[in-house]
ChimeraX commands (.cxc) that place a marker at each C-alpha (Angstrom):
marker #1 position 18.25,-6.07,24.39 radius 0.5
marker #1 position 16.32,-4.52,21.54 radius 0.5
marker #1 position 12.99,-6.02,20.51 radius 0.5
marker #1 position 12.99,-7.94,17.24 radius 0.5
marker #1 position 10.19,-7.74,14.68 radius 0.5
marker #1 position 9.12,-10.73,12.66 radius 0.5
marker #1 position 6.60,-10.99,9.84 radius 0.5
marker #1 position 4.69,-13.98,8.56 radius 0.5
marker #1 position 3.17,-14.04,5.06 radius 0.5
marker #1 position 0.13,-16.21,4.30 radius 0.5
marker #1 position -2.41,-16.36,1.49 radius 0.5
marker #1 position -6.09,-17.15,1.13 radius 0.5
marker #1 position -8.72,-16.93,-1.61 radius 0.5
marker #1 position -12.17,-15.50,-1.10 radius 0.5
marker #1 position -15.06,-13.98,-3.00 radius 0.5
marker #1 position -17.05,-10.89,-2.11 radius 0.5
marker #1 position -19.31,-8.20,-3.48 radius 0.5
marker #1 position -20.12,-4.60,-2.69 radius 0.5
marker #1 position -23.83,-5.14,-2.30 radius 0.5
marker #1 position -25.82,-5.42,0.93 radius 0.5
marker #1 position -29.04,-7.43,0.95 radius 0.5
marker #1 position -30.52,-5.02,3.50 radius 0.5
marker #1 position -30.46,-2.21,0.91 radius 0.5
marker #1 position -32.42,-1.71,-2.27 radius 0.5
marker #1 position -30.74,-1.78,-5.69 radius 0.5
marker #1 position -30.82,2.01,-5.82 radius 0.5
marker #1 position -29.39,2.34,-2.30 radius 0.5
marker #1 position -26.57,-0.08,-3.08 radius 0.5
marker #1 position -25.66,1.77,-6.26 radius 0.5
marker #1 position -25.76,5.10,-4.47 radius 0.5
marker #1 position -23.56,3.80,-1.65 radius 0.5
marker #1 position -20.94,1.86,-3.63 radius 0.5
marker #1 position -21.02,3.66,-6.97 radius 0.5
marker #1 position -18.92,1.99,-9.66 radius 0.5
marker #1 position -18.11,-0.88,-7.29 radius 0.5
marker #1 position -21.74,-1.89,-6.73 radius 0.5
marker #1 position -22.71,-5.33,-8.04 radius 0.5
marker #1 position -25.02,-8.08,-6.76 radius 0.5
marker #1 position -22.53,-10.65,-8.07 radius 0.5
marker #1 position -19.35,-11.88,-6.40 radius 0.5
marker #1 position -15.82,-11.47,-7.62 radius 0.5
marker #1 position -12.76,-13.05,-6.03 radius 0.5
marker #1 position -9.20,-12.31,-4.96 radius 0.5
marker #1 position -6.08,-14.17,-3.97 radius 0.5
marker #1 position -5.37,-12.20,-0.81 radius 0.5
marker #1 position -1.91,-11.91,0.74 radius 0.5
marker #1 position -1.80,-11.28,4.48 radius 0.5
marker #1 position 1.31,-10.20,6.37 radius 0.5
marker #1 position 1.21,-10.46,10.16 radius 0.5
marker #1 position 4.01,-8.52,11.85 radius 0.5
marker #1 position 4.81,-8.73,15.56 radius 0.5
marker #1 position 7.69,-7.98,17.88 radius 0.5
marker #1 position 9.16,-9.16,21.14 radius 0.5
marker #1 position 12.30,-9.88,23.11 radius 0.5
marker #1 position 14.53,-12.77,22.07 radius 0.5
marker #1 position 14.36,-15.73,24.43 radius 0.5
marker #1 position 17.99,-16.56,25.31 radius 0.5
marker #1 position 17.14,-20.23,25.67 radius 0.5
marker #1 position 15.63,-20.68,22.18 radius 0.5
marker #1 position 17.23,-17.74,20.39 radius 0.5
marker #1 position 13.75,-16.87,19.08 radius 0.5
marker #1 position 11.05,-14.35,19.86 radius 0.5
marker #1 position 8.45,-17.06,19.31 radius 0.5
marker #1 position 8.25,-20.34,17.51 radius 0.5
marker #1 position 7.04,-19.56,13.98 radius 0.5
marker #1 position 4.95,-22.74,13.97 radius 0.5
marker #1 position 3.00,-21.38,16.92 radius 0.5
marker #1 position 2.25,-18.18,14.98 radius 0.5
marker #1 position 1.28,-20.19,11.89 radius 0.5
marker #1 position -1.10,-22.38,13.87 radius 0.5
marker #1 position -2.89,-19.32,15.30 radius 0.5
marker #1 position -3.18,-17.59,11.91 radius 0.5
marker #1 position -4.36,-20.75,10.16 radius 0.5
marker #1 position -6.88,-21.70,12.87 radius 0.5
marker #1 position -8.31,-18.30,13.78 radius 0.5
marker #1 position -8.07,-16.38,10.49 radius 0.5
marker #1 position -7.44,-18.41,7.37 radius 0.5
marker #1 position -9.83,-21.27,8.20 radius 0.5
marker #1 position -12.70,-18.79,8.46 radius 0.5
marker #1 position -11.91,-16.90,5.25 radius 0.5
marker #1 position -10.25,-19.20,2.73 radius 0.5
marker #1 position -12.56,-20.41,-0.01 radius 0.5
marker #1 position -15.49,-18.46,1.42 radius 0.5
marker #1 position -17.97,-15.98,0.04 radius 0.5
marker #1 position -17.34,-13.29,2.63 radius 0.5
marker #1 position -20.78,-11.69,2.40 radius 0.5
marker #1 position -22.61,-15.02,2.71 radius 0.5
marker #1 position -20.43,-17.26,4.87 radius 0.5
marker #1 position -18.78,-14.88,7.33 radius 0.5
marker #1 position -21.49,-13.40,9.61 radius 0.5
marker #1 position -19.41,-10.28,10.33 radius 0.5
marker #1 position -19.86,-9.21,6.70 radius 0.5
marker #1 position -23.57,-9.89,6.38 radius 0.5
marker #1 position -24.28,-6.20,6.98 radius 0.5
marker #1 position -21.00,-4.51,6.09 radius 0.5
marker #1 position -18.87,-4.32,2.97 radius 0.5
marker #1 position -15.86,-6.68,2.94 radius 0.5
marker #1 position -13.36,-4.00,1.97 radius 0.5
marker #1 position -9.70,-4.23,2.87 radius 0.5
marker #1 position -10.35,-1.56,5.48 radius 0.5
marker #1 position -13.08,-3.67,7.11 radius 0.5
marker #1 position -11.22,-6.95,6.73 radius 0.5
marker #1 position -8.14,-5.78,8.64 radius 0.5
marker #1 position -9.92,-4.95,11.94 radius 0.5
marker #1 position -11.84,-8.23,11.63 radius 0.5
marker #1 position -8.59,-10.15,11.23 radius 0.5
marker #1 position -7.16,-8.26,14.19 radius 0.5
marker #1 position -10.14,-9.31,16.31 radius 0.5
marker #1 position -9.45,-12.95,15.47 radius 0.5
marker #1 position -5.78,-12.81,16.49 radius 0.5
marker #1 position -6.51,-12.96,20.21 radius 0.5
marker #1 position -4.45,-16.02,20.99 radius 0.5
marker #1 position -1.00,-14.63,20.25 radius 0.5
marker #1 position 1.62,-15.65,22.79 radius 0.5
marker #1 position 2.02,-13.07,25.60 radius 0.5
marker #1 position 5.67,-12.42,24.75 radius 0.5
marker #1 position 4.82,-10.92,21.34 radius 0.5
marker #1 position 3.02,-7.70,20.45 radius 0.5
marker #1 position 1.17,-7.26,17.17 radius 0.5
marker #1 position 2.66,-4.27,15.31 radius 0.5
marker #1 position 1.21,-4.31,11.80 radius 0.5
marker #1 position -1.18,-6.11,9.51 radius 0.5
marker #1 position -0.99,-5.76,5.74 radius 0.5
marker #1 position -3.56,-7.18,3.35 radius 0.5
marker #1 position -3.04,-7.19,-0.42 radius 0.5
marker #1 position -6.16,-7.50,-2.53 radius 0.5
marker #1 position -4.32,-7.25,-5.86 radius 0.5
marker #1 position -0.78,-6.41,-6.98 radius 0.5
marker #1 position -1.80,-2.74,-7.15 radius 0.5
marker #1 position -3.91,-2.34,-4.01 radius 0.5
marker #1 position -3.22,-3.05,-0.34 radius 0.5
marker #1 position -4.14,-1.71,3.08 radius 0.5
marker #1 position -2.21,-1.65,6.34 radius 0.5
marker #1 position -3.26,-1.40,9.97 radius 0.5
marker #1 position -0.43,-0.28,12.24 radius 0.5
marker #1 position -0.56,-0.53,16.02 radius 0.5
marker #1 position 1.00,1.87,18.49 radius 0.5
marker #1 position 1.68,1.38,22.16 radius 0.5
marker #1 position -2.02,1.07,23.06 radius 0.5
marker #1 position -5.04,-0.72,21.59 radius 0.5
marker #1 position -6.54,2.65,20.65 radius 0.5
marker #1 position -3.37,3.84,18.88 radius 0.5
marker #1 position -4.20,2.61,15.38 radius 0.5
marker #1 position -3.41,3.92,11.90 radius 0.5
marker #1 position -5.16,2.73,8.75 radius 0.5
marker #1 position -3.59,3.34,5.36 radius 0.5
marker #1 position -4.51,2.40,1.81 radius 0.5
marker #1 position -1.93,2.08,-0.96 radius 0.5
marker #1 position -2.42,2.08,-4.71 radius 0.5
marker #1 position 0.41,1.51,-7.22 radius 0.5
marker #1 position 0.89,2.95,-10.70 radius 0.5
marker #1 position 3.49,2.67,-13.44 radius 0.5
marker #1 position 4.97,4.92,-16.08 radius 0.5
marker #1 position 7.98,4.77,-18.40 radius 0.5
marker #1 position 10.28,7.76,-18.66 radius 0.5
marker #1 position 13.87,8.63,-19.52 radius 0.5
marker #1 position 16.32,11.04,-17.93 radius 0.5
marker #1 position 19.96,12.01,-17.76 radius 0.5
marker #1 position 21.97,12.83,-14.67 radius 0.5
marker #1 position 24.18,15.77,-15.57 radius 0.5
marker #1 position 25.24,18.79,-13.55 radius 0.5
marker #1 position 26.13,21.72,-15.85 radius 0.5
marker #1 position 28.28,23.20,-13.10 radius 0.5
marker #1 position 30.66,20.26,-13.44 radius 0.5
marker #1 position 33.03,19.34,-16.26 radius 0.5
marker #1 position 32.19,16.43,-18.55 radius 0.5
marker #1 position 34.85,14.38,-16.81 radius 0.5
marker #1 position 33.47,15.20,-13.38 radius 0.5
marker #1 position 29.94,14.28,-14.46 radius 0.5
marker #1 position 31.08,10.92,-15.79 radius 0.5
marker #1 position 33.03,10.30,-12.60 radius 0.5
marker #1 position 30.03,11.17,-10.45 radius 0.5
marker #1 position 27.16,9.63,-12.43 radius 0.5
marker #1 position 28.83,6.94,-14.55 radius 0.5
marker #1 position 26.49,5.37,-17.14 radius 0.5
marker #1 position 23.66,7.57,-15.90 radius 0.5
marker #1 position 25.44,10.51,-17.58 radius 0.5
marker #1 position 24.92,8.97,-21.03 radius 0.5
marker #1 position 24.29,12.00,-23.33 radius 0.5
marker #1 position 21.30,10.24,-24.93 radius 0.5
marker #1 position 19.78,9.49,-21.54 radius 0.5
marker #1 position 18.42,6.20,-20.25 radius 0.5
marker #1 position 15.00,4.99,-19.14 radius 0.5
marker #1 position 13.10,3.25,-16.37 radius 0.5
marker #1 position 9.73,1.64,-15.82 radius 0.5
marker #1 position 8.95,3.61,-12.68 radius 0.5
marker #1 position 6.47,2.18,-10.18 radius 0.5
marker #1 position 4.79,4.71,-7.89 radius 0.5
marker #1 position 3.00,3.77,-4.69 radius 0.5
marker #1 position 0.62,6.39,-3.33 radius 0.5
marker #1 position -0.51,5.85,0.26 radius 0.5
marker #1 position -3.35,7.71,1.95 radius 0.5
marker #1 position -4.51,7.42,5.53 radius 0.5
marker #1 position -7.64,8.15,7.52 radius 0.5
marker #1 position -10.80,6.63,8.93 radius 0.5
marker #1 position -12.92,4.41,6.67 radius 0.5
marker #1 position -16.39,5.69,5.85 radius 0.5
marker #1 position -18.75,3.64,8.05 radius 0.5
marker #1 position -21.26,3.37,5.21 radius 0.5
marker #1 position -18.95,2.18,2.43 radius 0.5
marker #1 position -16.13,0.69,4.51 radius 0.5
marker #1 position -13.70,2.55,2.28 radius 0.5
marker #1 position -10.99,4.95,3.37 radius 0.5
marker #1 position -10.93,6.65,-0.02 radius 0.5
marker #1 position -12.71,6.49,-3.35 radius 0.5
marker #1 position -10.24,4.46,-5.45 radius 0.5
marker #1 position -11.70,5.82,-8.68 radius 0.5
marker #1 position -11.14,9.38,-7.50 radius 0.5
marker #1 position -7.61,8.54,-6.35 radius 0.5
marker #1 position -6.82,6.97,-9.73 radius 0.5
marker #1 position -8.16,10.03,-11.52 radius 0.5
marker #1 position -5.89,12.40,-9.58 radius 0.5
marker #1 position -2.74,10.27,-9.82 radius 0.5
marker #1 position -3.23,9.57,-13.51 radius 0.5
marker #1 position -3.79,13.24,-14.26 radius 0.5
marker #1 position -1.03,14.68,-12.08 radius 0.5
marker #1 position 1.62,11.98,-12.46 radius 0.5
marker #1 position 1.13,9.10,-14.89 radius 0.5
marker #1 position -0.23,11.02,-17.86 radius 0.5
marker #1 position 2.26,13.83,-17.25 radius 0.5
marker #1 position 5.40,11.68,-17.04 radius 0.5
marker #1 position 4.68,8.60,-19.11 radius 0.5
marker #1 position 6.97,8.31,-22.16 radius 0.5
marker #1 position 8.60,11.65,-21.41 radius 0.5
marker #1 position 12.21,12.72,-21.09 radius 0.5
marker #1 position 12.26,14.29,-17.64 radius 0.5
marker #1 position 15.09,16.71,-18.42 radius 0.5
marker #1 position 13.67,17.89,-21.74 radius 0.5
marker #1 position 9.89,17.64,-21.50 radius 0.5
marker #1 position 9.00,18.67,-17.95 radius 0.5
marker #1 position 9.34,22.33,-16.94 radius 0.5
marker #1 position 9.46,21.44,-13.24 radius 0.5
marker #1 position 12.82,19.76,-13.85 radius 0.5
marker #1 position 14.45,22.46,-15.93 radius 0.5
marker #1 position 17.66,23.43,-14.17 radius 0.5
marker #1 position 17.26,20.59,-11.64 radius 0.5
marker #1 position 18.80,17.18,-11.29 radius 0.5
marker #1 position 16.37,14.45,-12.37 radius 0.5
marker #1 position 17.34,11.99,-9.66 radius 0.5
marker #1 position 14.59,9.80,-8.29 radius 0.5
marker #1 position 15.01,11.69,-5.01 radius 0.5
marker #1 position 13.89,14.82,-6.86 radius 0.5
marker #1 position 11.17,12.90,-8.71 radius 0.5
marker #1 position 9.56,11.48,-5.57 radius 0.5
marker #1 position 9.54,14.94,-3.97 radius 0.5
marker #1 position 7.92,16.42,-7.08 radius 0.5
marker #1 position 5.25,13.71,-7.17 radius 0.5
marker #1 position 4.47,14.39,-3.50 radius 0.5
marker #1 position 4.08,18.10,-4.22 radius 0.5
marker #1 position 1.80,17.40,-7.17 radius 0.5
marker #1 position -0.49,15.15,-5.13 radius 0.5
marker #1 position -0.59,16.83,-1.73 radius 0.5
marker #1 position -3.99,18.38,-1.12 radius 0.5
marker #1 position -5.49,16.82,-4.26 radius 0.5
marker #1 position -6.01,13.16,-3.37 radius 0.5
marker #1 position -9.32,12.17,-1.73 radius 0.5
marker #1 position -7.78,11.50,1.70 radius 0.5
marker #1 position -4.73,12.59,3.69 radius 0.5
marker #1 position -1.55,11.89,1.73 radius 0.5
marker #1 position 0.67,9.71,3.90 radius 0.5
marker #1 position 3.47,8.41,1.72 radius 0.5
marker #1 position 4.80,8.38,-1.84 radius 0.5
marker #1 position 7.23,5.66,-2.79 radius 0.5
marker #1 position 8.98,5.40,-6.17 radius 0.5
marker #1 position 10.65,2.23,-7.39 radius 0.5
marker #1 position 13.24,3.26,-9.97 radius 0.5
marker #1 position 14.37,-0.36,-10.25 radius 0.5
marker #1 position 13.77,-3.42,-8.09 radius 0.5
marker #1 position 16.84,-2.37,-6.08 radius 0.5
marker #1 position 16.40,1.43,-5.95 radius 0.5
marker #1 position 13.42,2.63,-3.89 radius 0.5
marker #1 position 12.81,6.20,-2.71 radius 0.5
marker #1 position 10.18,7.46,-0.31 radius 0.5
marker #1 position 8.69,10.69,1.03 radius 0.5
marker #1 position 6.32,10.56,3.99 radius 0.5
marker #1 position 4.08,12.91,5.90 radius 0.5
marker #1 position 5.67,14.71,8.81 radius 0.5
marker #1 position 4.48,13.50,12.19 radius 0.5
marker link #1:1,2 radius 0.2
marker link #1:2,3 radius 0.2
marker link #1:3,4 radius 0.2
marker link #1:4,5 radius 0.2
marker link #1:5,6 radius 0.2
marker link #1:6,7 radius 0.2
marker link #1:7,8 radius 0.2
marker link #1:8,9 radius 0.2
marker link #1:9,10 radius 0.2
marker link #1:10,11 radius 0.2
marker link #1:11,12 radius 0.2
marker link #1:12,13 radius 0.2
marker link #1:13,14 radius 0.2
marker link #1:14,15 radius 0.2
marker link #1:15,16 radius 0.2
marker link #1:16,17 radius 0.2
marker link #1:17,18 radius 0.2
marker link #1:18,19 radius 0.2
marker link #1:19,20 radius 0.2
marker link #1:20,21 radius 0.2
marker link #1:21,22 radius 0.2
marker link #1:22,23 radius 0.2
marker link #1:23,24 radius 0.2
marker link #1:24,25 radius 0.2
marker link #1:25,26 radius 0.2
marker link #1:26,27 radius 0.2
marker link #1:27,28 radius 0.2
marker link #1:28,29 radius 0.2
marker link #1:29,30 radius 0.2
marker link #1:30,31 radius 0.2
marker link #1:31,32 radius 0.2
marker link #1:32,33 radius 0.2
marker link #1:33,34 radius 0.2
marker link #1:34,35 radius 0.2
marker link #1:35,36 radius 0.2
marker link #1:36,37 radius 0.2
marker link #1:37,38 radius 0.2
marker link #1:38,39 radius 0.2
marker link #1:39,40 radius 0.2
marker link #1:40,41 radius 0.2
marker link #1:41,42 radius 0.2
marker link #1:42,43 radius 0.2
marker link #1:43,44 radius 0.2
marker link #1:44,45 radius 0.2
marker link #1:45,46 radius 0.2
marker link #1:46,47 radius 0.2
marker link #1:47,48 radius 0.2
marker link #1:48,49 radius 0.2
marker link #1:49,50 radius 0.2
marker link #1:50,51 radius 0.2
marker link #1:51,52 radius 0.2
marker link #1:52,53 radius 0.2
marker link #1:53,54 radius 0.2
marker link #1:54,55 radius 0.2
marker link #1:55,56 radius 0.2
marker link #1:56,57 radius 0.2
marker link #1:57,58 radius 0.2
marker link #1:58,59 radius 0.2
marker link #1:59,60 radius 0.2
marker link #1:60,61 radius 0.2
marker link #1:61,62 radius 0.2
marker link #1:62,63 radius 0.2
marker link #1:63,64 radius 0.2
marker link #1:64,65 radius 0.2
marker link #1:65,66 radius 0.2
marker link #1:66,67 radius 0.2
marker link #1:67,68 radius 0.2
marker link #1:68,69 radius 0.2
marker link #1:69,70 radius 0.2
marker link #1:70,71 radius 0.2
marker link #1:71,72 radius 0.2
marker link #1:72,73 radius 0.2
marker link #1:73,74 radius 0.2
marker link #1:74,75 radius 0.2
marker link #1:75,76 radius 0.2
marker link #1:76,77 radius 0.2
marker link #1:77,78 radius 0.2
marker link #1:78,79 radius 0.2
marker link #1:79,80 radius 0.2
marker link #1:80,81 radius 0.2
marker link #1:81,82 radius 0.2
marker link #1:82,83 radius 0.2
marker link #1:83,84 radius 0.2
marker link #1:84,85 radius 0.2
marker link #1:85,86 radius 0.2
marker link #1:86,87 radius 0.2
marker link #1:87,88 radius 0.2
marker link #1:88,89 radius 0.2
marker link #1:89,90 radius 0.2
marker link #1:90,91 radius 0.2
marker link #1:91,92 radius 0.2
marker link #1:92,93 radius 0.2
marker link #1:93,94 radius 0.2
marker link #1:94,95 radius 0.2
marker link #1:95,96 radius 0.2
marker link #1:96,97 radius 0.2
marker link #1:97,98 radius 0.2
marker link #1:98,99 radius 0.2
marker link #1:99,100 radius 0.2
marker link #1:100,101 radius 0.2
marker link #1:101,102 radius 0.2
marker link #1:102,103 radius 0.2
marker link #1:103,104 radius 0.2
marker link #1:104,105 radius 0.2
marker link #1:105,106 radius 0.2
marker link #1:106,107 radius 0.2
marker link #1:107,108 radius 0.2
marker link #1:108,109 radius 0.2
marker link #1:109,110 radius 0.2
marker link #1:110,111 radius 0.2
marker link #1:111,112 radius 0.2
marker link #1:112,113 radius 0.2
marker link #1:113,114 radius 0.2
marker link #1:114,115 radius 0.2
marker link #1:115,116 radius 0.2
marker link #1:116,117 radius 0.2
marker link #1:117,118 radius 0.2
marker link #1:118,119 radius 0.2
marker link #1:119,120 radius 0.2
marker link #1:120,121 radius 0.2
marker link #1:121,122 radius 0.2
marker link #1:122,123 radius 0.2
marker link #1:123,124 radius 0.2
marker link #1:124,125 radius 0.2
marker link #1:125,126 radius 0.2
marker link #1:126,127 radius 0.2
marker link #1:127,128 radius 0.2
marker link #1:128,129 radius 0.2
marker link #1:129,130 radius 0.2
marker link #1:130,131 radius 0.2
marker link #1:131,132 radius 0.2
marker link #1:132,133 radius 0.2
marker link #1:133,134 radius 0.2
marker link #1:134,135 radius 0.2
marker link #1:135,136 radius 0.2
marker link #1:136,137 radius 0.2
marker link #1:137,138 radius 0.2
marker link #1:138,139 radius 0.2
marker link #1:139,140 radius 0.2
marker link #1:140,141 radius 0.2
marker link #1:141,142 radius 0.2
marker link #1:142,143 radius 0.2
marker link #1:143,144 radius 0.2
marker link #1:144,145 radius 0.2
marker link #1:145,146 radius 0.2
marker link #1:146,147 radius 0.2
marker link #1:147,148 radius 0.2
marker link #1:148,149 radius 0.2
marker link #1:149,150 radius 0.2
marker link #1:150,151 radius 0.2
marker link #1:151,152 radius 0.2
marker link #1:152,153 radius 0.2
marker link #1:153,154 radius 0.2
marker link #1:154,155 radius 0.2
marker link #1:155,156 radius 0.2
marker link #1:156,157 radius 0.2
marker link #1:157,158 radius 0.2
marker link #1:158,159 radius 0.2
marker link #1:159,160 radius 0.2
marker link #1:160,161 radius 0.2
marker link #1:161,162 radius 0.2
marker link #1:162,163 radius 0.2
marker link #1:163,164 radius 0.2
marker link #1:164,165 radius 0.2
marker link #1:165,166 radius 0.2
marker link #1:166,167 radius 0.2
marker link #1:167,168 radius 0.2
marker link #1:168,169 radius 0.2
marker link #1:169,170 radius 0.2
marker link #1:170,171 radius 0.2
marker link #1:171,172 radius 0.2
marker link #1:172,173 radius 0.2
marker link #1:173,174 radius 0.2
marker link #1:174,175 radius 0.2
marker link #1:175,176 radius 0.2
marker link #1:176,177 radius 0.2
marker link #1:177,178 radius 0.2
marker link #1:178,179 radius 0.2
marker link #1:179,180 radius 0.2
marker link #1:180,181 radius 0.2
marker link #1:181,182 radius 0.2
marker link #1:182,183 radius 0.2
marker link #1:183,184 radius 0.2
marker link #1:184,185 radius 0.2
marker link #1:185,186 radius 0.2
marker link #1:186,187 radius 0.2
marker link #1:187,188 radius 0.2
marker link #1:188,189 radius 0.2
marker link #1:189,190 radius 0.2
marker link #1:190,191 radius 0.2
marker link #1:191,192 radius 0.2
marker link #1:192,193 radius 0.2
marker link #1:193,194 radius 0.2
marker link #1:194,195 radius 0.2
marker link #1:195,196 radius 0.2
marker link #1:196,197 radius 0.2
marker link #1:197,198 radius 0.2
marker link #1:198,199 radius 0.2
marker link #1:199,200 radius 0.2
marker link #1:200,201 radius 0.2
marker link #1:201,202 radius 0.2
marker link #1:202,203 radius 0.2
marker link #1:203,204 radius 0.2
marker link #1:204,205 radius 0.2
marker link #1:205,206 radius 0.2
marker link #1:206,207 radius 0.2
marker link #1:207,208 radius 0.2
marker link #1:208,209 radius 0.2
marker link #1:209,210 radius 0.2
marker link #1:210,211 radius 0.2
marker link #1:211,212 radius 0.2
marker link #1:212,213 radius 0.2
marker link #1:213,214 radius 0.2
marker link #1:214,215 radius 0.2
marker link #1:215,216 radius 0.2
marker link #1:216,217 radius 0.2
marker link #1:217,218 radius 0.2
marker link #1:218,219 radius 0.2
marker link #1:219,220 radius 0.2
marker link #1:220,221 radius 0.2
marker link #1:221,222 radius 0.2
marker link #1:222,223 radius 0.2
marker link #1:223,224 radius 0.2
marker link #1:224,225 radius 0.2
marker link #1:225,226 radius 0.2
marker link #1:226,227 radius 0.2
marker link #1:227,228 radius 0.2
marker link #1:228,229 radius 0.2
marker link #1:229,230 radius 0.2
marker link #1:230,231 radius 0.2
marker link #1:231,232 radius 0.2
marker link #1:232,233 radius 0.2
marker link #1:233,234 radius 0.2
marker link #1:234,235 radius 0.2
marker link #1:235,236 radius 0.2
marker link #1:236,237 radius 0.2
marker link #1:237,238 radius 0.2
marker link #1:238,239 radius 0.2
marker link #1:239,240 radius 0.2
marker link #1:240,241 radius 0.2
marker link #1:241,242 radius 0.2
marker link #1:242,243 radius 0.2
marker link #1:243,244 radius 0.2
marker link #1:244,245 radius 0.2
marker link #1:245,246 radius 0.2
marker link #1:246,247 radius 0.2
marker link #1:247,248 radius 0.2
marker link #1:248,249 radius 0.2
marker link #1:249,250 radius 0.2
marker link #1:250,251 radius 0.2
marker link #1:251,252 radius 0.2
marker link #1:252,253 radius 0.2
marker link #1:253,254 radius 0.2
marker link #1:254,255 radius 0.2
marker link #1:255,256 radius 0.2
marker link #1:256,257 radius 0.2
marker link #1:257,258 radius 0.2
marker link #1:258,259 radius 0.2
marker link #1:259,260 radius 0.2
marker link #1:260,261 radius 0.2
marker link #1:261,262 radius 0.2
marker link #1:262,263 radius 0.2
marker link #1:263,264 radius 0.2
marker link #1:264,265 radius 0.2
marker link #1:265,266 radius 0.2
marker link #1:266,267 radius 0.2
marker link #1:267,268 radius 0.2
marker link #1:268,269 radius 0.2
marker link #1:269,270 radius 0.2
marker link #1:270,271 radius 0.2
marker link #1:271,272 radius 0.2
marker link #1:272,273 radius 0.2
marker link #1:273,274 radius 0.2
marker link #1:274,275 radius 0.2
marker link #1:275,276 radius 0.2
marker link #1:276,277 radius 0.2
marker link #1:277,278 radius 0.2
view
């Protein structure tokens, strides 16, 4: 029998700041840059706990979901929800409560999982446009940390192959062959991976990542007609498959960490992805 993965989604609210009392004002500002502040701000965090295991033939389940919920609520949420992380969680008295530092802490608290399940992934959303993931391999040391930032731009395009007849294009592309084109509010997720900086607790400088993606992608494509305005698409089909590949090429080697994945949401139902080769 194949193992089955299950994910549980929970939420909690907490405040934090990028400011360590052990450092001077100047040291804090040097370390955390634009994010440095001696005052708290808060988030409604979303945590996804994913695990896998064999299905028990007697119950038809990998594990009772209530058992998972009890562990998450008791060992994780109770210690974080409604708290000022810097002040009320001792682990963060001397380290920044970034997503990248929160995920290993949460992992360390999930020690009471039933023996028949194996933790495979943790995802923590800080906002709708920023989340981090910690993925687990076959051993405790086999870990991968990623950070994902999302962006949006509006653009139009037309799917038309000049090598085909008008009738063939309509048959192949339907409404997407409309001579005047059609548009989308594209959402782009850019994921980078690596080791968090031990001083800042951050895998990548979000400001630097935003600067690159806005310059190379958002500012370039927003309110453009892909077929008409972008030289990289001249003579090419402007499918989202081609778009996600082009975005990858424009970002690779320029973002402030290793590029791991680019995902483009053309609509809520159409999602395309390019990932780093293993």
